[in-house]
N, C-alpha and C positions, 0 to 999 in steps of 0.2 A: 700524276703530276699535272696533266692538262686540266683535270677537274679542280685542283687547288688553284691553278692559275686563273681559271674561269671564275672561281669563287672570289678570289682576291680582286680581280678586275671589276666585277660587278659591285662588290662592296666598296671599292675605291671610287667608282663612278657615282654610286649612290651617295656616299659621304660628300663628295665634291659638289654634286648637284644640290644636296640638302643645304650645304653651307652657303653656297652663293645665291640661292633662291629663298633662303629662310625668311627674310622680311616679308615678302609677298605671300608665302605660304602661311606665315603666322597671322597676317592681316586677314586673309580669307577665313582661316580657321576661327579667329576670334569673332568675326562677323557671324559666321554660321552658328557658333556656339551660343552667341547672344540671342539670335533669332530663335534657335531651338529652345532655349531655356524660357524665353518670354512666351513662346507659344504654349509650352506645357503649363506654365503658371497661369496664363490667361484662361486656358481651357479648364483648369481646376477651379478658378474663381467663378466662371460662368456656371459650371455644374450641369446637372441633367435637366434643370428647368428649361434650358434652351439647347436641346440636344444637337440640332444641326449647327448652331453657332459654336458650341463647344467642340464638336468634331472637326469643323473647319479650322478652328484655331489650332487644334492639335496637328491637323494635316499640314497647315501652313508652316508650323514649326519644323516638322519633319522635312517638308519640301525645301524650306529655306536652308536647312542644314545640308541636304544632299546637293542643292544648287551651289552652295559654297564649296562643297567637295569637288564638284565638277569644275568650278572656277579655279580651285587650287591646281588641278591638273592643267587646265588651260593656261594659267598664268605662267607655268614653267615650260610651255610648249616650245618656245624658241631657244631654250637652254641646251637641250641635247643636240647631237650632231645632225641627225636626219632632217628635221624640219628646216635647218639652216641651209642645207646643201641640195635639197631636192626642190625643183620648181613645182609650183602648184599644178596638180594633175599629171605629174611625171610618172610614167610607168617604166619599170626596169625589167631586164630580161627574165629574171627569176621571180618577179612579183607580178601576178596577173592583173592586179587592180591598182589604180593610181592612188597615191596619198594626197589628201586634200590638206595642204600645208598652210593655207592662209584662210582663216575663217573668223568671223566675228563671234564674240562670246555668247551673244544671244542666240545665234544660229546653233552653236554647239550645245547650248543649254536645252534648246527645244528638242534636239535629237537624242540627247544623252540622259535627260532626267528620268524618263520613263523606264529604260533598262536599269538604271541605278536603283530606282524604287522597287522594281521587280525583284532584283537580286536581294535587296534589303528585306523584302517580304518573304521570299522563298526560304531564306536561311534563318527566319525567325527573328531578325533584327528589329522589325516593327513591333513584335511582341515584347522585346526588351524595352523599346520606347514606351509601350503601354505600361510595363512594369514600373518604369520610372515615373510615369504619370500617376500610377496608383499611389506611389509614395507621396507625390505632391497632394493628391486628394486626401490621403490619410493625415498628412500634416495639417490640413485645413478642417476636415470633417471628423477625423477620428475613425476608429475601427467599428463604431456602432452604427454608421449611417452609409452603407455601401450603395443604397439606392440613389443617393444624391451625387455619386461620382459621375464625372463627365463622360467617360468612355467605358463601354462594356461590350464584351464579346458574347453576351448571353444569347441563347438560341432565338429568343423572341425579337432580337434586333436584326435578324437576317434580312427581313424585308426592307428595313431602313437602309442597310448597306447596299443591297441590290438596287434600290431606287437611286441611291447616291451615285452608284457606278453608271447606271444608264443615263441619268441626268447630266453628269459631268462629261461623259463621252459625247453625248449629243451637243452639249454646249461647246465643247472643243471643236467639233467638226463644223458646226454652224459658224463659229468665229473664223475658222480657217477659210471657209468659203466666202465669208464676208470680206476678209482681208484681200482675197484674190480678185474680188469683183468691184470693190469700192476703193476709189482713189481718195486717200486722206493724207493729211499732213503727217510728218514724221512722228510727232508726239502721239497722235491718235493711233498710228500704226504700231508704235512701241507699246502703248497701253493694251491694244488688242492682242499683241503678241504675248505679253505677260499673262493676261487673262487666259489665253489659250494654253500656255504652259501649265498654269495652275490647274486648269480644268483637266488636262490630260493626266497630270500627276494624281489628282484626286480620283479620277476614274481607275487608275492602276491600284491606288490604295484601297478603294472600296471593293474592287474585284477580288483582291487577295484576302481581304478580311472576310468577305462573303464566302469565298472558297474555304477559308479556314473554319468558319462556323459550320458550313455544310459538311466538311470532312469530319468534324467532331460529331455531328449528328449521325452521319453514316457509320462512324466507328461505334457509337453507342448502339445503333440499330444492329450492327453485325455481331457485337458481343452478346446480344440477347437472342440470337438465332440458334436453333438447334444444331445446325451444321458447325457453327463455331464451337459450341460445347462439345460436339462429337470429335472435332479435330483435337481439342485440348485433351479429351479423355484418351484418344488414340495415342497421342504423344506420351502421355503418362504411362499408358499400357506398354509402349515400346520400351521405355526406361525400366519399368518393373520386370520385364522379361529378360533384360540383359543379365549376363552372369556377374556376380558380385566380385569381380577380380580386383585385387589391390594393385594399382600401378606403382611405378618406381618413385613417384613424387608423393606418395601417401594417400592419394584419392582413389576411391573405387571407380570402376568404369562408368556406372550410371551417373555418379556425381560429377565426374570429369566431363562427360558428354553434356550434361545439363549446364554446367558452368561454361563450357565452350560456346554453346548456343546463346546463352545469356550474354557472354562477353562480346560475341559477334554483333548482336543487335543493340546492346547498350553502350559499347565502348568503341569497337572497330568502325562500324558504320558512321556514328557521329564524329569520331576523330577524323576519318577520311573526308567527310563532308566539310568539317570546319578547317582543317589544316592543309588539305590538298585542293579540293574543288573550289572552295570560297576564295583563296588567294589567286587561283587561276582565273576565276570570274572577275575579280577586281582588275587583274592585268588585262583581260579582254575588254573590260569597260574603259580602262585607260586608253587602250588602242583606238576605241571609237572616238574618244575625246580628241585624240591626236590626229584624227582624220581618216582612219582605216574603215571607210564606210561605203566606198563606191563599188557596188556590186549588184548583181541580180540574184533572184531566188535560185536559178539553175546553178549559179556558181557555188553556193553553199552545198547543194545536193549533188554536185558533180560526182559521177562514178557510182551513184546509188540507184536503187530501183525507182526513186521518186524524181529522178532528173527530168524525165519526159513530162511529168505532171507540172514540175516547176517551170519548164520551158513554155508550156501552154499558158500557165498563169502569167508569165512575163509578157507573152504576146497579147493577152487580153488586157492586162493592166497598162500596157504601153499605149493603148488607144483610148483616150479619154476626150471628153468634150461633147459638143452637140452632134458632130458627125459620127462619133463612135457609137452612139446609142446609149440607152439608159442602163442596160445590164453591165457592159464593161465599165461605165462610169461608177456604178454602185459597187462593183467588185473592187475597183481601184481604191475607192474611198474606204471600203471596209477593211482592206488589207494594207492600207498605207502605212500604219504603224508597224505592222509585222515586217514589211519589206524594207522600210527605211530606218527602223530603230532596233529591232530585235534580231533579224537575220544577220546584220553586220556583226553582232556580238558572237554568234556562232562562227562566222568566218574569221573573226579575230582569234578565237580559240584554235582554229586550224593553223593560223599564222604562228601562234606560240608553240604548237606541237611540232611544226616544221622546223623550228629553230633547233630541235634535237633534244633527246632525253637528258643529256648532260646539262644543257642550259635550264631545262625545266627543273631538274633536281637542285641545281645551284640556287635558282630563284626561290624555290620552296624552302630551302635551308635558311636563306636570309629572312624570308617572311616569317618563319617560325622563330628565329632568333629575336626579331622585333616583338613578336607576340609574347614570347617568354619574358623578355625584358620588361614589357609593360605589366605583366602579371606580377613579377617580382617587385617592381617599383610600386605598384598599387598596394601590395602587402606591406611593403616598407613604410608607406605613408600612413596606413592604418595603424601599424605598430607605433609609429612616431607620435600619432595623435593620442593613442591610448584609449582606455574605456571612457566613453562620454555619454551623457544623457541622450535620449532619442532625438530631441529637438536640435541639439548640437550636431549629432551624427547626420541628420537630414541637411543641415546647413553646410556641413563640410563636404558632402558628396559632390556638389557642382564644382567646388574648388579643386578637389582631387582630380575630377574629370578634365578640368581646364589645364591643370599642370601636366597631366599625363598626355593629353592630346597634343599639347603644344610641342612635345618632344617626339612621341612615338607615332602619332598619326601623320605629322608632317614628314617624318622620316619614311613612313610607309608610302606616302605619295611620291617622294623622291625615288624610292625603290621601283614603283610602278613605271615612272617615266624613264628611268635608266634602263630597266629591263626591256621595255618596249623598244627603246632605241637600239639596244644590242640585238634584239630579236629581228628587227627589220634589216639591220646590217648583215646578220648571219644569213637570213633567208634570201635576201636580194643579192648577196655576194658583192657588196660594195665596200671598197676600201676607203676609210675615212680620209678625207683630204683629196681624193681623186675625182669624186663625183661621177664615176662610171662603174658599170658592172664588171666584176672580175670574170676572167675566162673560166676559172675552175668552179664558179658558182658557190653553192652553199658550203662546200667543203674547204673554202679558203681559210687562210690563217686568220686568227682573231685580229680585229682591228686594233690600232694603236689607241692609247688613252684619249678620251674626249677632250677637246678644247672647250672649256667652260666659259668662254667669253659670251656674255649675254647682251644682245642688242637692246637698246632702250625700248621700253614698252610704250 
């Protein structure tokens, strides 16, 4: 019964938050969708004749889309209960790190865009973007001219993406140092900040593309080694030596074992990654947008064998400047993104887990419901359109994506915000409306429904 109550409460809070913040969510979604689509089309128009320009146009489209996704979360930040009732930097009894509840959008964007793009890359969503770009190239060049396409993950382009990563990372760091040392007008500072954000995002994109190409080459190399062939032969030999027993569901023992291993690698692991780990990562990223970032490296690794090493890193990176010496300054510069952008995501995952298995399960159920609803709606739109020529199908794809995203993506953002709000309330043991920690901590009764009065932005 408590699980059903938790499910109903989170669903109700999500629906209320989605309803009252939908105009701003829709605005940012449409801006991101437009930038994303224009970036893809512009990259296809430029083609491979200007490889760097075509790649940067594509990257700008992806970064613009993710930046608007960050701003969607930031735009509803004041709607949930927690940011309205916690003072900036307030630390509660059961929450070891303060929540930063008052931040400018540009500051949030600078810290959150890199982790968003990293998750986008690790889960193969950038490859989906490239697949969409291939369709844009096909619609312009046809199937007979792949060499003129603007983006390629061919092995010979590994050096290009590696150089792009290094160049973008160095550019971002140089601009960061320039902003810290040069006093300029607000407009110049804003321009430098935007260039720095784009450079950091480009570095993350290039890094993961280069890693993907390198991983493909390593996989091809491994498949051609004798040890790989020997492992495959040994596995088939084990299956051949098994008795040919007929099991109760009609399969023989070797076929059942072969099918179970195939199902594990091709179905269970991908499903766990897509339907469990990825929604939890989106929730953790939403937590960093909402201000769950004030921590040190030792806080993430507390209680592990790496805690002492993290403490030494904190002591070194905490001393920067002329008096600290060149080595601590270089270490601080090299690990700045790790400490301020990526470790907070790991800490946010710990926050989500501390909210309890019931909360995590309820959140995953609602995230799966939204995903399934989008799949069914997408199939419904395709059936409604019926069979169409290829050029009409290519033209309808962006329209379908716009309609589906305007409903389901905005609802997912509302779910992330509402889930983060309830996670903090549960972990901190704060009763909504009281503004103080409960005596019984995280095991307190669930809070009352959220007051969805939104202050003017």
